[in-house]
N, C-alpha and C positions, 0 to 999 in steps of 0.2 A: 932414695926419697925423690918423690916426684910433686911438681905442683899440682895444686888441688883446685877445683873450680868450685867446691862446696865452701861456702861461707859460714864460720862458726862464730856468731857474735859474741864479742869481747873474750875469745879464748887467749890472746896475748895479754890483754889486761888483767885476767884472771890468773894466768900463770904468774906475771910480775908481783901481782899482790901477794900470791902465795910465797913466792921466793923472798919478799920483803918480811912477811910475817916469820918465817923460818930464818931471818938473817942469813940468807945464802944467796950468793952472787950467780949470775949466769954461768961464769967460769967454774965454779964449784959445782952444779948441777951438771955441766958439760962432763967434767971429770967422773962424777958418780956413774953416768949414764956411758961414759967411754965414747962420747961424741965430740966434735969440734964444737968451739964456742960460738962460732958462727951459724951453726945449726940450731942450738938454743936461742940465738939472738932473732933467727928468723921465725921460730915459734913465737917468741915473745912479741915480735912486730907484725904477726899475722900474714907473713909472706909464704910460710910453709905451715904445714900441722904435723904432727909426729904421727907415725904408724901405730896401729893398735899395742905392739910389742913395747913401744917408748912410752906411749900413753900410761900404759899399767906402770911401767917404773917410775914414771913421773909420780903418779899417784902415790906411790909406796914411798919413794924418798921424800916427798912433801908432805905426806900424812893426809892427803886429801880425795875425794870422790872423783872419779870420771864424771859422774853427773853434774858435780860443780863446774868442772873445765867445760864441759860440752854444754853448758847451760840448760840442763835438763831438770835442774831441782829450783 
């Protein structure tokens, strides 16, 4: 992963809301995706964005659409 200059409005906020709705912690998501908790935390705080593979996994685990996370709907 590398820092991205693209800004996705409210990505982190939408990810945090989705976690809360599923009653899942950042640590639980990190374990499901087999990444460090710091990685998930950076996604939630809009420091980094997940690559397309992780985005797909996040959507599957949280049962949400990529359109929602990317604010395309």
